C-alpha positions in Angstrom: -119.5 -4.9 -41.8 -120.8 -5.0 -38.2 -122.1 -8.5 -38.9 -118.7 -9.7 -40.1 -117.0 -8.3 -37.0 -119.5 -10.1 -34.7 -118.9 -13.4 -36.5 -115.1 -13.0 -36.2 -115.5 -12.2 -32.5 -117.7 -15.2 -32.0 -115.2 -17.5 -33.8 -112.3 -16.1 -31.8 -114.0 -16.6 -28.5 -115.0 -20.2 -29.4 -111.4 -20.9 -30.5 -110.0 -19.5 -27.2 -112.6 -21.5 -25.2 -111.7 -24.8 -27.0 -108.0 -24.0 -26.5 -108.5 -23.5 -22.8 -110.5 -26.7 -22.5 -107.6 -28.6 -24.2 -105.0 -26.9 -22.0 -106.7 -25.4 -19.0 -105.0 -23.1 -16.5 -103.9 -24.9 -13.4 -102.9 -21.9 -11.3 -102.0 -18.2 -11.6 -99.3 -16.2 -9.9 -100.0 -12.5 -9.9 -102.6 -13.2 -12.5 -100.0 -14.8 -14.8 -101.4 -18.3 -15.9 -99.6 -21.6 -15.7 -101.3 -24.2 -18.0 -101.6 -27.9 -17.4 -99.3 -28.6 -20.3 -96.4 -26.7 -18.7 -96.9 -28.3 -15.3 -97.3 -31.8 -16.7 -94.1 -31.4 -18.8 -92.0 -30.3 -15.8 -93.7 -32.7 -13.4 -92.8 -35.7 -15.6 -89.4 -34.5 -16.4 -88.3 -33.9 -12.8 -90.0 -36.9 -11.3 -89.2 -39.5 -13.9 -90.4 -43.0 -12.8 -91.8 -41.5 -9.6 -94.4 -39.4 -11.6 -97.3 -41.6 -10.5 -99.9 -38.7 -10.6 -101.2 -39.5 -7.1 -102.9 -36.7 -5.2 -100.0 -36.6 -2.7 -97.3 -36.5 -5.4 -99.1 -33.8 -7.5 -99.8 -31.6 -4.5 -96.2 -31.9 -3.3 -94.8 -30.9 -6.7 -97.3 -28.2 -7.2 -96.2 -26.6 -4.0 -92.6 -26.6 -5.2 -93.5 -25.3 -8.6 -95.6 -22.4 -7.1 -92.6 -21.4 -5.0 -90.4 -21.5 -8.2 -92.9 -19.3 -10.1 -93.1 -16.8 -7.2 -89.3 -16.3 -7.3 -89.4 -16.0 -11.1 -92.2 -13.4 -10.8 -90.1 -11.4 -8.4 -87.2 -11.6 -10.8 -89.3 -10.2 -13.6 -90.7 -7.5 -11.3 -87.1 -6.5 -10.6 -86.5 -6.5 -14.4 -83.7 -9.0 -14.2 -84.8 -10.3 -17.6 -83.7 -7.1 -19.1 -80.1 -7.5 -18.0 -77.8 -7.6 -21.1 -75.6 -10.3 -19.6 -78.5 -12.6 -19.0 -80.0 -11.9 -22.5 -76.6 -12.8 -24.1 -76.4 -16.0 -22.1 -79.9 -17.0 -23.1 -79.3 -16.1 -26.8 -76.2 -18.4 -26.7 -78.1 -21.2 -25.2 -80.9 -20.8 -27.7 -78.5 -20.9 -30.6 -76.9 -24.1 -29.2 -80.3 -25.8 -28.7 -81.6 -24.7 -32.1 -78.9 -26.6 -33.9 -80.6 -29.9 -33.1 -83.8 -28.6 -34.8 -82.1 -27.4 -37.9 -81.2 -30.8 -39.4 -83.5 -33.5 -40.7 -83.8 -35.9 -37.8 -84.8 -38.8 -40.1 -81.8 -38.2 -42.3 -79.5 -37.9 -39.3 -80.8 -41.3 -37.9 -80.1 -42.9 -41.3 -76.6 -41.5 -41.3 -75.9 -42.8 -37.8 -77.3 -46.2 -38.7 -75.1 -46.2 -41.8 -72.0 -45.2 -39.9 -72.7 -47.9 -37.3 -73.0 -50.6 -39.9 -69.8 -49.5 -41.6 -67.9 -49.4 -38.3 -68.4 -53.2 -38.1 -66.4 -53.8 -41.3 -62.8 -52.9 -42.5 -62.1 -52.6 -46.3 -58.8 -53.1 -48.0 -58.6 -50.5 -50.8 -56.5 -49.3 -53.7 -57.0 -46.2 -55.8 -55.5 -43.9 -58.4 -55.9 -40.1 -58.3 -56.2 -37.2 -60.7 -55.7 -34.1 -58.6 -58.0 -31.2 -58.9 -58.4 -28.1 -56.7 -61.5 -27.9 -54.6 -62.6 -24.7 -56.3 -61.3 -25.3 -59.8 -62.5 -23.6 -63.0 -64.8 -25.3 -65.4 -61.9 -25.8 -67.9 -59.7 -27.5 -65.3 -62.5 -29.7 -64.1 -63.2 -30.7 -67.6 -59.5 -31.6 -68.2 -59.4 -33.7 -65.0 -62.6 -35.5 -66.0 -61.3 -36.3 -69.5 -58.1 -37.7 -68.0 -59.8 -39.9 -65.3 -62.2 -41.3 -67.9 -59.3 -42.1 -70.3 -57.6 -44.0 -67.4 -60.8 -45.8 -66.5 -61.2 -46.9 -70.1 -57.7 -48.5 -70.0 -58.6 -50.4 -66.7 -62.0 -51.5 -68.1 -60.2 -52.8 -71.2 -58.0 -55.1 -69.1 -55.0 -53.0 -68.2 -53.4 -53.9 -64.8 -54.8 -51.5 -62.2 -51.5 -51.6 -60.2 -49.4 -50.8 -63.2 -51.7 -47.9 -64.2 -51.6 -46.6 -60.6 -47.8 -46.7 -60.6 -47.5 -44.8 -63.9 -50.5 -42.4 -64.0 -51.7 -41.8 -60.5 -51.0 -38.3 -59.0 -50.8 -39.9 -55.5 -47.1 -40.5 -55.5 -47.1 -42.2 -52.1 -49.7 -44.9 -52.9 -48.5 -45.2 -56.5 -45.3 -46.9 -55.4 -47.5 -49.6 -53.8 -49.7 -50.1 -56.9 -52.2 -47.7 -55.5 -52.6 -49.7 -52.2 -54.1 -47.6 -49.3 -54.3 -50.6 -47.0 -57.3 -51.3 -44.6 -59.7 -48.4 -44.1 -62.8 -48.1 -41.8 -65.5 -45.5 -41.3 -65.7 -42.7 -40.5 -63.4 -41.2 -43.1 -62.2 -37.6 -42.7 -64.2 -34.5 -44.0 -64.3 -34.3 -47.8 -64.2 -38.1 -48.3 -67.8 -39.2 -47.7 -68.2 -40.0 -51.4 -65.0 -42.1 -51.2 -66.4 -43.9 -48.2 -69.7 -44.6 -50.0 -67.7 -46.2 -52.8 -65.6 -48.5 -50.7 -68.5 -49.8 -48.7 -70.8 -50.4 -51.8 -68.3 -51.6 -54.4 -68.2 -55.4 -55.1 -64.7 -56.8 -54.5 -62.5 -56.4 -57.6 -64.8 -54.0 -59.4 -63.6 -50.5 -60.4 -65.6 -47.5 -59.3 -66.9 -44.6 -61.5 -64.8 -41.5 -60.9 -65.3 -40.3 -57.4 -64.9 -36.6 -56.5 -63.2 -35.6 -53.2 -61.5 -32.4 -52.1 -58.2 -33.9 -53.6 -59.6 -34.6 -57.1 -61.0 -37.6 -58.9 -60.4 -41.2 -57.8 -60.8 -44.6 -59.3 -61.2 -47.1 -56.5 -61.0 -50.9 -56.2 -61.9 -52.9 -53.2 -59.5 -55.9 -52.6 -60.9 -57.5 -49.4 -63.4 -57.0 -46.6 -63.3 -58.3 -43.1 -65.0 -57.9 -39.7 -63.7 -54.6 -38.1 -60.8 -54.8 -35.8 -62.1 -51.7 -34.0 -59.9 -50.1 -31.4 -57.6 -51.6 -28.8 -55.9 -50.2 -25.8 -52.3 -51.6 -25.5 -49.0 -51.0 -23.6 -45.7 -51.9 -25.2 -41.9 -52.1 -24.6 -39.8 -51.0 -27.5 -36.2 -52.0 -28.1 -34.9 -50.0 -31.1 -32.9 -51.8 -33.7 -31.1 -48.7 -34.9 -29.9 -45.4 -33.5 -29.7 -42.5 -35.9 -29.4 -45.0 -38.7 -26.7 -47.1 -37.0 -27.8 -50.7 -36.2 -28.0 -51.6 -32.5 -26.2 -54.9 -31.7 -28.2 -57.4 -29.7 -31.6 -55.6 -30.0 -33.4 -58.9 -30.7 -31.7 -60.7 -27.9 -32.4 -57.9 -25.4 -36.1 -58.0 -26.3 -36.2 -61.8 -25.9 -34.5 -61.6 -22.4 -37.0 -58.9 -21.3 -39.9 -61.1 -22.5 -38.6 -64.1 -20.5 -38.2 -61.9 -17.4 -41.9 -60.9 -17.7 -42.9 -64.5 -18.2 -41.1 -65.3 -14.9 -43.1 -62.7 -13.0 -41.2 -59.4 -13.5 -43.4 -56.3 -13.6 -44.3 -55.3 -17.2 -44.6 -51.6 -16.1 -41.3 -51.6 -14.3 -39.4 -53.1 -17.3 -41.1 -50.6 -19.6 -39.9 -47.8 -17.3 -36.4 -49.1 -17.0 -35.7 -50.5 -20.5 -38.2 -49.3 -23.1 -36.7 -47.0 -25.8 -40.1 -45.3 -26.3 -39.5 -42.4 -23.9 -43.0 -41.1 -24.6 -44.7 -44.1 -23.0 -42.0 -45.6 -20.7 -42.8 -43.2 -17.8 -46.3 -44.5 -17.6 -45.4 -48.2 -17.9 -45.6 -48.4 -21.7 -49.2 -47.3 -22.1 -50.0 -46.3 -25.7 -53.8 -45.9 -25.2 -56.4 -46.8 -27.8 -55.4 -47.2 -31.5 -57.2 -48.3 -34.6 -56.2 -49.7 -38.0 -53.8 -47.8 -40.1 -52.2 -45.9 -37.2 -49.1 -48.0 -36.6 -46.8 -50.4 -38.5 -48.8 -53.3 -40.0 -46.7 -55.9 -38.1 -47.4 -54.1 -34.8 -51.1 -53.8 -35.6 -51.4 -57.5 -36.6 -49.6 -58.7 -33.5 -51.7 -56.5 -31.2 -55.1 -57.5 -32.7 -54.1 -61.2 -32.5 -54.1 -61.0 -28.7 -57.3 -62.6 -27.6 -57.6 -61.6 -23.9 -56.9 -58.5 -21.8 -53.6 -58.8 -20.1 -52.2 -61.2 -22.7 -48.6 -60.4 -23.8 -47.1 -61.0 -27.3 -43.8 -62.5 -28.2 -41.3 -59.9 -29.3 -42.4 -58.7 -32.8 -40.4 -56.7 -35.3 -41.6 -53.5 -36.8 -39.8 -50.8 -38.9 -38.4 -49.2 -35.7 -37.5 -52.1 -33.6 -38.7 -55.0 -31.4 -41.9 -54.7 -29.4 -43.4 -56.6 -26.5 -47.2 -55.8 -26.6 -49.7 -56.2 -23.8 -53.4 -56.0 -24.5 -55.2 -53.8 -21.9 -58.7 -53.6 -23.2 -60.7 -53.5 -26.5 -63.5 -51.0 -27.3 -66.9 -52.5 -27.0 -68.8 -52.4 -30.2 -71.6 -54.6 -29.0 -73.5 -51.8 -27.2 -75.4 -50.5 -30.2 -77.2 -47.7 -28.3 -74.0 -46.4 -26.8 -72.1 -46.6 -30.1 -74.8 -44.8 -32.0 -74.9 -42.0 -29.4 -71.1 -41.6 -29.8 -71.4 -41.7 -33.6 -74.1 -39.0 -33.7 -71.7 -36.6 -32.0 -68.9 -37.6 -34.4 -71.1 -37.2 -37.4 -72.3 -33.7 -36.4 -68.6 -32.6 -36.9 -68.4 -34.4 -40.3 -69.3 -33.1 -43.8 -71.9 -35.8 -44.3 -74.0 -33.9 -41.7 -74.3 -31.2 -44.4 -76.6 -33.6 -46.2 -79.0 -33.7 -43.3 -78.9 -29.9 -43.1 -79.6 -29.6 -46.9 -82.6 -31.9 -46.5 -83.9 -29.8 -43.6 -83.5 -26.6 -45.6 -85.5 -28.1 -48.5 -88.4 -29.1 -46.2 -88.4 -25.7 -44.5 -88.7 -24.0 -47.9 -91.5 -26.3 -48.9 -93.4 -25.8 -45.7 -92.9 -22.0 -45.8 -94.1 -21.6 -49.4 -90.8 -20.4 -50.6 -90.7 -18.8 -54.0 -87.8 -17.2 -56.0 -87.1 -15.4 -59.2 -84.1 -17.1 -60.9 -84.5 -14.9 -64.0 -84.0 -11.8 -61.9 -80.9 -13.4 -60.4 -79.6 -14.2 -63.9 -80.1 -10.6 -65.0 -78.2 -9.4 -62.0 -75.2 -11.7 -62.8 -75.2 -10.5 -66.4 -74.8 -6.9 -65.1 -71.5 -7.8 -63.4 -67.9 -7.8 -64.6 -64.7 -9.4 -63.3 -64.3 -6.8 -60.6 -66.9 -8.8 -58.7 -64.0 -11.1 -57.7 -62.1 -8.3 -56.0 -62.5 -6.4 -52.8 -62.9 -3.1 -54.8 -66.2 -4.3 -56.3 -68.9 -1.6 -56.2 -72.6 -2.6 -56.4 -74.2 -1.7 -59.7 -77.6 -0.1 -60.0 -80.0 -3.0 -59.5 -83.6 -3.4 -60.7 -86.4 -3.5 -58.2 -88.4 -6.6 -57.7 -88.8 -9.5 -55.2 -86.0 -12.0 -55.5 -87.2 -14.5 -52.9 -90.0 -14.9 -50.3 -91.2 -17.2 -47.5 -95.0 -17.2 -48.1 -96.5 -13.8 -47.1 -94.2 -13.5 -44.0 -90.8 -12.4 -45.3 -89.5 -11.2 -48.7 -86.1 -10.1 -50.1 -85.1 -8.0 -53.0 -82.1 -8.3 -55.4 -80.6 -5.3 -53.5 -80.7 -7.4 -50.3 -78.7 -10.0 -52.1 -76.3 -7.5 -53.6 -75.6 -6.2 -50.1 -74.9 -9.7 -49.0 -72.4 -10.1 -51.8 -70.7 -6.8 -50.9 -70.4 -7.8 -47.2 -68.9 -11.2 -48.1 -65.8 -10.1 -50.0 -63.8 -13.1 -48.8 -66.3 -15.5 -50.4 -66.2 -13.5 -53.6 -62.4 -13.4 -53.8 -62.2 -17.2 -53.1 -63.5 -17.8 -56.7 -61.0 -18.3 -59.6 -61.0 -15.1 -61.6 -61.7 -17.2 -64.7 -64.9 -18.6 -63.0 -68.1 -18.0 -64.9 -70.0 -15.1 -63.2 -73.3 -16.9 -63.5 -71.9 -19.9 -61.6 -70.2 -17.8 -58.9 -73.4 -15.7 -58.3 -75.5 -18.8 -58.2 -73.2 -20.4 -55.6 -73.3 -17.2 -53.4 -77.1 -17.0 -53.8 -77.5 -20.6 -52.6 -75.4 -19.8 -49.5 -77.5 -16.6 -49.0 -80.8 -18.5 -49.2 -79.5 -21.3 -47.0 -78.7 -18.7 -44.3 -82.1 -17.0 -44.7 -83.9 -20.3 -44.5 -82.1 -21.3 -41.3 -82.8 -17.9 -39.8 -86.4 -18.1 -40.7 -86.7 -21.5 -39.1 -84.8 -20.4 -36.0 -87.3 -17.5 -35.5 -90.2 -19.9 -35.6 -88.9 -22.7 -33.4 -91.1 -21.9 -30.4 -94.2 -21.9 -32.5 -93.4 -25.1 -34.4 -91.9 -27.2 -31.6 -93.6 -27.3 -28.1 -90.6 -29.2 -26.6 -88.2 -26.4 -27.8 -90.6 -23.8 -26.3 -90.7 -25.7 -23.0 -86.9 -26.0 -22.9 -86.4 -22.3 -23.6 -88.9 -21.3 -20.9 -87.3 -23.7 -18.5 -83.8 -22.3 -19.1 -84.8 -18.6 -19.1 -86.7 -19.0 -15.9 -83.9 -21.0 -14.4 -81.4 -18.2 -15.2 -83.8 -15.7 -13.5 -84.2 -18.0 -10.5 -80.5 -18.2 -10.0 -80.0 -14.4 -10.1 -82.9 -13.6 -7.8 -82.0 -16.3 -5.3 -78.4 -15.3 -5.3 -79.3 -11.8 -4.3 -82.0 -12.7 -1.8 -80.6 -15.9 -0.2 -77.2 -17.1 -1.1 -75.2 -13.9 -1.0 -77.3 -12.6 1.9 -76.6 -15.6 4.0 -72.8 -15.4 3.6 -72.7 -11.6 4.0 -75.1 -11.1 6.9 -72.5 -11.6 9.7 -74.9 -10.4 12.4 -77.7 -12.7 11.3 -75.3 -15.6 10.9 -73.9 -15.2 14.4 -77.4 -14.9 15.9 -78.5 -18.1 14.1 -75.4 -19.9 15.3 -75.9 -18.8 18.9 -79.5 -20.2 18.8 -78.4 -23.5 17.3 -75.0 -24.3 18.7 -76.0 -27.8 19.8 -76.4 -28.8 16.1 -72.7 -28.2 15.3 -70.5 -30.7 17.3 -67.3 -32.5 16.7 -67.3 -36.2 17.4 -64.1 -37.9 18.8 -61.4 -37.2 16.3 -57.9 -38.4 15.4 -55.1 -36.3 14.0 -53.3 -38.5 11.5 -50.5 -38.4 9.0 -50.3 -40.3 5.8 -46.9 -41.2 4.4 -46.7 -42.3 0.7 -43.5 -44.1 -0.3 -42.4 -45.5 -3.7 -41.6 -49.0 -2.6 -43.4 -52.3 -2.0 -40.4 -54.0 -0.3 -41.9 -55.5 3.0 -38.5 -55.4 4.8 -38.0 -51.7 4.1 -41.6 -50.9 5.0 -41.2 -52.7 8.3 -38.2 -50.5 9.2 -40.0 -47.4 7.9 -43.0 -48.1 10.1 -40.7 -48.2 13.2 -39.4 -44.8 12.2 -43.0 -43.5 11.9 -43.9 -44.9 15.3 -40.8 -43.5 17.0 -40.8 -39.9 15.7 -43.9 -37.6 16.2 -42.9 -34.8 13.8 -43.9 -35.7 10.2 -41.1 -33.6 8.7 -38.6 -35.4 10.9 -39.9 -38.7 9.7 -39.7 -37.6 6.1 -36.1 -36.4 6.4 -34.9 -39.6 8.2 -36.6 -42.0 5.7 -35.3 -40.1 2.7 -31.7 -39.9 4.0 -31.5 -43.4 5.6 -33.4 -45.4 2.9 -33.2 -43.2 -0.2 -36.9 -43.4 -0.7 -39.0 -40.4 -1.7 -41.8 -39.7 0.8 -45.0 -37.6 0.4 -46.6 -36.4 3.6 -50.3 -35.6 4.0 -52.0 -34.6 7.3 -55.7 -35.3 8.0 -58.1 -35.1 10.9 -60.8 -37.8 10.9 -63.9 -38.2 13.1 -64.4 -41.6 14.7 -66.0 -44.0 12.4 -64.5 -42.6 9.2 -63.7 -45.5 6.8 -60.3 -44.0 6.0 -59.0 -45.2 9.4 -61.6 -47.9 10.2 -59.0 -50.6 10.3 -56.9 -48.8 12.9 -57.3 -49.3 16.6 -58.5 -46.1 18.2 -55.3 -45.3 20.0 -52.5 -42.8 19.7 -49.4 -44.2 18.0 -51.3 -46.8 16.0 -50.4 -47.2 12.3 -51.2 -49.5 9.3 -49.3 -50.2 6.1 -51.2 -50.5 2.8 -49.3 -51.8 -0.3 -50.4 -50.9 -3.9 -48.5 -53.2 -6.3 -50.0 -51.6 -9.4 -48.6 -48.2 -8.5 -45.5 -49.7 -6.9 -46.0 -47.7 -3.7 -47.1 -48.1 -0.1 -49.1 -45.9 2.3 -48.5 -45.7 6.1 -51.4 -44.2 8.1 -50.4 -43.2 11.6 -52.6 -41.8 14.5 -50.7 -38.9 16.1 -53.2 -37.6 18.6 -56.8 -38.3 19.7 -59.1 -35.3 20.3 -62.3 -35.5 22.5 -65.7 -34.5 21.2 -66.6 -30.8 21.6 -68.8 -28.0 20.1 -67.6 -26.5 16.9 -66.7 -22.8 16.7 -68.5 -20.5 14.1 -65.4 -20.6 12.0 -65.1 -24.4 12.0 -68.8 -24.9 11.1 -69.2 -21.9 8.9 -70.1 -23.8 5.7 -72.8 -25.9 7.4 -74.2 -22.8 9.2 -74.4 -20.8 6.0 -76.2 -23.6 4.3 -78.8 -24.0 7.2 -79.2 -20.2 7.4 -79.9 -20.1 3.7 -82.8 -22.5 4.2 -84.2 -20.2 6.9 -83.8 -17.1 4.7 -85.5 -18.9 1.8 -88.5 -19.9 3.9 -88.9 -16.3 5.1 -88.5 -15.0 1.6 -91.1 -17.3 0.1 -93.6 -16.3 2.8 -93.0 -12.7 1.9 -93.5 -13.5 -1.8 -96.8 -15.2 -1.0 -98.0 -12.1 0.6 -96.8 -9.9 -2.3 -98.2 -12.0 -5.2 -101.6 -13.6 -5.2 -101.6 -17.3 -6.0 -104.9 -18.9 -7.3 -105.0 -22.7 -7.7 -107.8 -24.3 -9.8 -108.5 -27.3 -7.6 -110.9 -28.9 -10.1 -108.2 -28.9 -12.7 -105.7 -30.3 -10.2 -108.1 -33.1 -9.3 -108.5 -34.0 -13.0 -104.8 -34.8 -13.2 -105.0 -37.4 -10.4 -104.7 -41.0 -11.8 
């Protein structure tokens, strides 16, 4: 027995020695070690391309990191890490960060690549539908399948798809159009991933097998495929051709005359504001923003996507609501594959196809953890139930003992644990159809239960399995502690220590000086008429009081004026074009916004020292720097720092 203990002790000491050689301690703070791996990770992350591993660079960053660790050590000594508010914040961050590790990354990449490829193609589709509730009984599902296969047999035997859709499809809207859904593009909404797979893999003209979605069973045909139109940003001017069902006389002629006015140089935005019947967009010059296929009338869409250049304007085109003049503003760039895939990854994470990546991850976690289960025990439990299982009144029956599921030798769960889960999830139980087979319902709840357990098991082991996750969590938790302890010892102290702040200011008054300054007023006027602006500028130069200027301009010229007062130091680019002299002004015209700005120098002020009140923000910032240096020196005296210089030298490249 003693011999075995000695052998185990020897093996453990060897293991620790090898571990320390692989990842030696670089320095300690209050005897707490910081290993090379931790320092190397943070050094590379924060220095980026400048992480050259030179002696100077390493020593400079080591000094910063030691100061950081001293502050964290102080926070732990003060037990800030036990604060409930900080623990909740950290738990929330951990949950958010963990989500990225709870899906299969290879599967996710495949899904993103697939979505990107599909985004490059539009598909013209028709279908017919046999409706079926998402959680239907076996009998109803069987009826729906029998019906869809009978319909498919008719189509396969040569029946006209459009005629069958008109007479047998449960989608009354598309049935009127021979089942036509028009042009579609990825990504389809939640619940339609199978439908999307079908339209992007079916050959043109072929009929799909029955495809299940949350609406029921579909038969699908692809009519055409084309390069994707993508999304376009447009503005438009609308002249309605009817008003409450009554035709508007001269709508076409009015649209033509507005188009000719724009052709001759009239402002598109101004005409939209003055004449467009689309009151939702007229105020902002007709801007509709980005839109994609299937969002608007086909005639509108075709006309917009036929515009080849930004700024190009269409002839008046007729839609169901009236006549449109369309201007192309920009088109979404699909050529930047990296940017597109990044955007798609975010979009896919909110889509049901992401469940596939999660399922794959759960399977791999189970396999890696040595997951076992007793389905016979589960079956016997289901056999002991009656229909009350589907009601909130259900009471748990006596259950047999025995292990239902386990993750290796680490965690195990009994049938009673699962029964407790069923009891607590009454809403899920009551969701089932009361005619549902109890074996199927229990199996579905069990699968959800095991999925939750598996995710929780993986979450609990993330730090052990993923060094980058462990590093991120350490970085965030120490960052939170740093914020709290620095706030108490530096930031709040600097702003609240009025005596110390005054003393610091008295010693450093020469650092806080005003340069020569100009008191100015900016007048913003909604006109670009040069004759009016010339007269307005004379009023500005004549009257010194900005409110008097505003009143005279608005009463005399009928123009709305916005007044803003500023004080600028000499050399400020805002007034760089103005001669440094009282009474000087300049007029700036913005044709896009249809407005002008008059900047006027009211008074010049000489250079002088700032008061404490005027310089308070700068003084507090500088005083914080002083307090932080003093605090760090105190921490160095309080906590011993030991640097392993040989280890540091080994990092130099």
